[in-house]
C-alpha positions in Angstrom: -135.6 35.0 -95.9 -132.2 35.5 -97.5 -130.9 33.2 -100.3 -127.5 31.6 -100.2 -125.3 30.2 -97.5 -123.4 32.3 -94.9 -120.3 30.6 -93.6 -120.2 32.8 -90.5 -123.8 31.9 -89.8 -123.1 28.2 -90.1 -120.3 28.4 -87.6 -122.9 29.2 -85.0 -124.6 25.8 -85.7 -125.3 24.2 -82.3 -125.4 20.7 -83.8 -128.9 19.8 -82.5 -131.4 18.0 -84.6 -134.9 19.7 -84.5 -137.8 17.3 -84.8 -141.6 17.6 -84.7 -143.4 14.9 -82.7 -144.6 14.0 -79.3 -142.0 14.0 -76.5 -139.8 10.9 -76.9 -142.0 9.6 -79.7 -141.1 8.1 -83.1 -139.6 11.4 -84.3 -137.3 11.4 -81.3 -136.1 7.9 -82.2 -135.1 9.1 -85.7 -133.4 12.2 -84.4 -131.4 10.3 -81.8 -130.3 7.8 -84.4 -129.1 10.6 -86.7 -127.4 12.3 -83.8 -125.4 9.1 -83.1 -124.4 8.8 -86.8 -123.2 12.4 -87.2 -121.0 12.1 -84.2 -122.8 14.3 -81.6 -125.7 16.7 -81.2 -128.9 16.1 -79.5 -132.6 15.9 -80.4 -134.6 19.1 -79.8 -138.3 18.9 -80.0 -140.6 21.4 -81.8 -144.4 21.6 -81.7 -145.0 22.5 -85.3 -143.4 22.1 -88.7 -143.0 25.8 -89.0 -141.0 25.9 -85.8 -138.9 23.0 -86.9 -138.1 24.5 -90.2 -137.4 27.9 -88.7 -134.7 26.3 -86.5 -133.1 24.8 -89.6 -133.3 27.9 -91.9 -131.8 30.2 -89.3 -128.9 27.7 -89.0 -129.7 26.9 -85.3 -130.3 23.3 -86.1 -128.1 21.0 -88.1 -131.0 19.0 -89.5 -134.8 19.0 -89.3 -137.1 16.0 -89.1 -140.8 16.4 -90.0 -143.6 13.8 -90.3 -144.7 12.8 -93.8 -147.2 10.0 -93.3 -148.4 7.6 -90.6 -150.2 4.3 -91.0 -153.4 5.5 -89.5 -153.8 9.2 -90.2 -152.3 9.1 -93.7 -150.3 12.0 -95.0 -149.5 15.0 -92.8 -151.0 17.7 -95.0 -150.0 20.4 -92.4 -146.4 19.4 -93.0 -146.7 19.5 -96.8 -148.5 22.8 -96.7 -145.8 24.3 -94.5 -143.0 23.0 -96.7 -144.5 25.0 -99.6 -143.9 28.2 -97.6 -140.3 27.5 -96.9 -137.8 27.4 -99.8 -134.3 27.2 -98.2 -134.3 23.5 -97.5 -133.5 20.2 -99.3 -134.8 16.7 -98.4 -131.8 14.4 -97.9 -133.6 11.2 -97.0 -136.7 9.5 -95.7 -136.8 7.4 -92.5 -139.5 5.2 -91.1 -139.9 4.5 -87.4 -142.1 1.9 -85.7 -143.5 1.2 -82.3 -146.6 -0.3 -80.6 -148.9 0.5 -77.7 -148.7 -0.8 -74.1 -150.5 -0.4 -70.8 -148.2 1.1 -68.3 -148.5 2.3 -64.6 -146.3 4.9 -62.9 -143.5 3.1 -61.0 -143.8 5.4 -58.0 -147.3 4.0 -57.4 -146.2 0.4 -57.7 -143.2 1.0 -55.4 -145.6 2.5 -52.8 -147.8 -0.6 -52.9 -144.8 -3.0 -52.8 -143.2 -1.3 -49.9 -146.5 -1.0 -48.0 -146.8 -4.8 -48.4 -143.2 -5.8 -47.8 -141.2 -3.1 -46.1 -137.5 -3.4 -46.8 -137.8 -5.1 -50.1 -137.2 -2.2 -52.4 -135.7 -3.3 -55.7 -132.0 -2.9 -56.2 -130.6 -0.7 -58.9 -131.5 -2.0 -62.3 -133.7 -4.8 -61.0 -137.0 -3.2 -61.9 -137.0 -3.2 -65.6 -140.0 -2.0 -67.7 -141.7 -5.3 -66.7 -142.3 -6.4 -63.1 -140.1 -9.3 -61.9 -142.2 -11.8 -63.8 -145.4 -12.3 -65.7 -147.3 -13.2 -62.5 -146.4 -9.9 -60.9 -147.3 -8.2 -64.1 -150.8 -9.8 -64.0 -151.2 -9.0 -60.3 -150.6 -5.3 -60.8 -152.7 -5.3 -63.9 -155.6 -6.3 -61.7 -155.0 -3.3 -59.5 -155.7 -0.9 -62.3 -159.0 0.9 -62.0 -158.6 3.9 -64.3 -156.7 4.0 -67.6 -156.0 7.3 -69.5 -155.5 7.3 -73.3 -154.9 9.9 -75.9 -157.0 10.4 -79.0 -154.4 8.4 -81.0 -154.5 5.5 -78.5 -158.4 5.5 -78.7 -158.1 5.1 -82.5 -155.4 2.4 -82.5 -156.3 0.3 -79.5 -160.1 0.0 -79.8 -160.2 -3.7 -79.0 -158.0 -3.2 -75.9 -160.2 -0.3 -74.7 -163.3 -2.4 -75.0 -161.6 -5.3 -73.1 -160.6 -2.9 -70.3 -164.1 -1.6 -70.0 -165.4 -5.2 -70.0 -163.1 -5.8 -67.0 -164.8 -2.9 -65.1 -161.9 -0.5 -65.8 -162.8 3.1 -66.6 -161.0 4.5 -69.7 -160.7 8.3 -69.8 -159.8 10.2 -72.9 -157.1 12.9 -72.4 -157.7 16.3 -74.0 -156.0 16.9 -77.3 -152.5 18.4 -76.9 -152.0 16.7 -73.5 -148.8 14.8 -73.0 -150.0 11.4 -71.6 -146.5 10.6 -70.2 -146.3 13.7 -68.0 -150.0 14.0 -67.2 -150.4 10.6 -65.7 -147.1 10.9 -63.7 -148.5 14.1 -62.3 -151.7 12.4 -61.3 -149.8 9.6 -59.7 -147.7 12.0 -57.6 -150.8 13.7 -56.3 -152.1 10.3 -55.1 -149.0 9.3 -53.1 -149.5 8.9 -49.4 -148.3 12.3 -47.9 -147.6 10.6 -44.5 -145.4 7.8 -46.0 -141.9 7.8 -44.5 -138.9 6.3 -46.3 -135.4 5.7 -44.9 -132.4 4.2 -46.6 -130.0 1.7 -45.1 -126.6 1.4 -46.8 -124.1 -1.5 -46.6 -120.9 -2.3 -48.4 -122.8 -4.5 -50.9 -126.2 -2.7 -51.5 -128.7 -0.2 -50.2 -132.2 -0.9 -48.9 -135.1 1.5 -48.7 -137.6 0.9 -45.8 -141.0 2.4 -46.0 -143.4 3.2 -43.2 -146.8 3.3 -44.8 -150.5 3.2 -43.8 -152.9 0.5 -44.7 -154.5 2.7 -47.3 -151.2 2.5 -49.4 -151.3 -1.3 -49.3 -154.9 -1.4 -50.7 -154.5 1.5 -53.1 -155.6 1.0 -56.7 -153.4 1.9 -59.7 -153.9 4.3 -62.5 -152.7 3.3 -66.0 -152.0 4.9 -69.3 -151.8 3.7 -72.9 -148.4 4.7 -74.2 -146.1 3.9 -77.2 -143.9 1.2 -75.8 -140.6 3.0 -76.5 -141.9 6.0 -74.7 -142.8 4.0 -71.6 -139.6 2.1 -71.7 -137.4 5.1 -72.3 -135.3 5.2 -75.5 -132.1 5.5 -73.6 -133.0 2.8 -71.1 -130.5 0.1 -72.1 -133.5 -2.3 -71.8 -132.8 -6.0 -72.4 -135.9 -7.7 -73.9 -134.5 -11.1 -73.1 -134.4 -10.5 -69.3 -137.0 -7.7 -69.0 -134.5 -5.7 -67.0 -132.6 -2.5 -67.4 -128.8 -2.7 -67.9 -127.9 -0.1 -65.3 -128.6 3.2 -63.6 -129.4 4.9 -66.9 -132.8 3.1 -67.0 -135.8 5.4 -67.3 -137.9 4.1 -64.4 -141.0 6.4 -64.6 -143.3 3.6 -65.9 -143.7 -0.2 -65.5 -145.3 -2.0 -68.4 -148.2 -4.3 -67.5 -149.3 -5.4 -70.9 -147.7 -4.9 -74.3 -148.5 -5.0 -78.1 -152.0 -3.6 -77.7 -152.5 -1.9 -81.0 -155.4 -3.5 -82.9 -154.1 -6.6 -84.7 -150.8 -6.2 -82.8 -149.7 -4.2 -85.9 -146.8 -1.8 -85.3 -147.3 1.9 -85.4 -145.3 3.3 -88.4 -144.5 6.9 -89.4 -142.4 8.1 -92.3 -140.3 11.2 -91.6 -138.4 13.5 -94.0 -134.9 14.5 -93.0 -134.1 18.1 -94.2 -131.0 20.1 -94.4 -130.4 23.8 -95.2 -130.1 24.4 -99.0 -126.5 25.3 -99.9 -125.8 28.5 -101.7 -125.4 28.7 -105.5 -122.1 27.4 -106.9 -120.0 29.4 -109.3 -118.6 28.0 -112.5 -114.9 27.5 -113.2 -114.6 31.0 -114.6 -116.1 32.5 -111.5 -119.4 33.2 -113.1 -122.7 31.7 -112.0 -123.4 28.4 -113.9 -126.0 28.2 -116.6 -129.5 28.1 -115.3 -130.9 24.6 -115.8 -134.4 23.9 -116.8 -136.7 22.1 -114.3 -136.4 18.9 -116.4 -132.6 19.1 -116.4 -132.5 19.7 -112.6 -134.7 16.7 -112.0 -132.7 14.4 -114.3 -129.4 15.5 -112.7 -130.8 14.7 -109.3 -132.2 11.3 -110.3 -128.8 10.4 -111.9 -127.2 10.9 -108.5 -129.6 8.5 -106.7 -127.9 5.2 -105.7 -130.8 3.7 -103.8 -133.2 1.2 -105.3 -136.1 3.7 -105.4 -136.3 7.3 -106.2 -139.1 9.3 -104.5 -140.3 12.7 -105.9 -142.7 15.2 -104.4 -144.2 17.4 -107.1 -146.7 20.1 -106.2 -149.1 21.3 -108.9 -152.2 23.5 -108.5 -155.6 22.1 -109.5 -157.6 25.3 -109.3 -157.1 28.8 -110.7 -157.1 30.6 -114.1 -156.3 28.3 -117.0 -155.3 25.5 -114.6 -158.1 23.0 -115.1 -157.5 19.4 -113.9 -154.1 17.7 -113.8 -155.0 14.7 -116.0 -152.5 15.9 -118.6 -149.9 15.1 -116.0 -151.3 12.1 -114.3 -152.2 10.3 -117.5 -148.6 10.3 -118.5 -147.7 8.5 -115.3 -150.5 6.0 -115.6 -149.5 5.2 -119.2 -145.9 4.6 -118.2 -146.9 2.4 -115.3 -145.2 4.7 -112.8 -146.4 4.6 -109.2 -147.8 7.8 -107.8 -150.3 9.1 -105.3 -151.9 12.6 -105.1 -152.2 14.3 -101.7 -154.6 17.3 -101.9 -154.0 20.3 -99.5 -157.5 21.4 -98.7 -156.3 24.2 -96.4 -155.6 26.2 -99.6 -159.0 26.1 -101.3 -158.2 28.9 -103.8 -155.6 26.8 -105.6 -156.2 23.3 -104.1 -152.6 22.1 -104.6 -152.0 18.4 -105.2 -148.7 17.0 -104.0 -147.8 14.0 -106.2 -145.7 11.4 -104.5 -144.0 9.7 -107.4 -141.9 6.6 -106.9 -139.4 5.1 -109.5 -138.0 1.6 -109.2 -134.3 2.0 -110.1 -133.4 -1.7 -109.7 -133.0 -2.0 -113.5 -131.7 1.5 -113.9 -133.5 4.7 -115.0 -134.6 3.4 -118.4 -135.0 5.6 -121.4 -138.7 4.9 -121.4 -139.1 6.1 -117.8 -136.9 9.1 -118.3 -139.0 10.1 -121.3 -142.2 9.7 -119.3 -141.0 11.7 -116.3 -139.5 14.3 -118.6 -142.9 14.7 -120.4 -144.6 15.1 -117.0 -142.2 17.8 -116.1 -142.7 19.6 -119.4 -146.4 19.5 -118.9 -146.3 20.6 -115.2 -143.9 23.5 -115.9 -145.8 24.6 -119.0 -146.6 28.2 -118.2 -149.7 28.2 -120.5 -151.4 25.7 -118.1 -150.6 27.7 -115.0 -150.1 24.7 -112.7 -147.6 26.8 -110.6 -145.4 23.7 -110.1 -142.8 23.2 -107.4 -140.4 20.3 -107.1 -140.5 19.9 -103.3 -138.1 16.9 -103.0 -136.3 14.2 -104.9 -134.4 11.6 -102.9 -133.5 8.0 -102.7 -135.1 5.2 -100.6 -134.4 1.6 -100.0 -138.1 0.7 -99.4 -141.2 1.1 -101.5 -144.4 2.7 -100.2 -146.5 1.0 -102.9 -147.5 -2.6 -102.6 -147.0 -5.0 -105.5 -145.5 -4.4 -108.9 -147.5 -2.6 -111.5 -146.3 -3.0 -115.1 -147.8 -1.0 -117.9 -150.1 -3.0 -120.2 -148.7 -2.7 -123.7 -151.4 -2.5 -126.4 -151.3 -5.7 -128.3 -152.5 -5.7 -132.0 -155.9 -7.6 -132.2 -154.5 -10.1 -134.7 -157.4 -12.6 -134.3 -160.0 -9.9 -134.8 -158.1 -8.6 -137.9 -157.8 -12.2 -139.3 -161.5 -12.9 -138.8 -162.5 -9.6 -140.4 -160.2 -10.2 -143.3 -161.7 -13.7 -143.9 -165.2 -12.2 -143.7 -164.3 -9.4 -146.1 -162.8 -11.9 -148.5 -165.8 -14.2 -148.3 -168.1 -11.2 -149.0 -166.0 -10.2 -151.9 -166.1 -13.8 -153.4 -169.8 -14.0 -152.9 -170.4 -10.7 -154.6 -168.2 -11.7 -157.5 -170.1 -15.0 -158.0 -173.4 -13.1 -158.0 -172.1 -10.5 -160.4 -170.9 -13.1 -163.0 -174.2 -15.1 -162.7 -176.1 -11.9 -163.5 -174.0 -11.0 -166.4 
């Protein structure tokens, strides 16, 4: 993998944003938001972190988005491990994306039932939003559901809902890992459509009507459902209006109709943090045309931190915990603890020979990067990059963030002189000295 930056190569940049996540999932939301802010481009999904970074390093992608942590599964160690193998990137920012789970049914199945019941009443354009016409219709179709499909993640997050469905006599089936629930259930619904159903369209100057000739079996047909992230079911580009429960226009993604929403246990939103990466620029030359002086790791870090304008600075530092002369990393972590600096170690167990620990360090810059914090972080860097200890360190990222990932405020406890203890001991010592003196003079 070549170092530096090739201007000709960058001119081939297609402008798309590579992201790693499920189709139209949380990563897609982040990618789409970035595409809108940079004035074009489009999200382009990848299955692995390696594929995502490869698209970036080869200048095919403008940016890359990879998952760092989610609220249920914790840190994505596969992402962190892959980042260690790629060098030509820089982390520009971190973004969080949220969603929740819902019970959805394929709209083609609902349309079939509706038309079999009332021919000629097909909904007009934009009228069938992600919710049925009203809550009563929503509950009616909910009662038609006999089988619900769910991914492994949905089983983990919606345990209470799944037990409720089973209590209602609804069968809940787990989809194989790697299956896309969105596409899989749509395919199942298509296979169950009435092959003899006939549809004809009547057009007028004001509207169009679809009339269906269906058998009685279509009228009594049960529904299949699926647990999906709500934004996936709704369609990120739907123009969905939450106040009316309807789509704004023809751009609405009408594959699914939501029958029940906010199903994650405790109604808590699903949250995932993503890292936004760019290709590392080539080395800059000094004013005299010569390469600039090579900075020490500590100098590089301080320069980066001085440029952070957000409230928080986040640092990802990788250090090995196994290997010759390595030992444990308490010489590093103790410095962070003593200074009251937030950090969290993430161990990469897929590399047992060295067992790297990625330290996610967070600095609160609201009061500025104080001399005390600078001294502590500098000492950490000196310890980590001390060749004698063989920690094989790597600064994976240093960037700004407006939000904290640590709850509460932890301030270091400054050691207070035990004045009361000292006073009591002094009085005792003085009393003993006086008593000994009295005894001595009496004897003499």
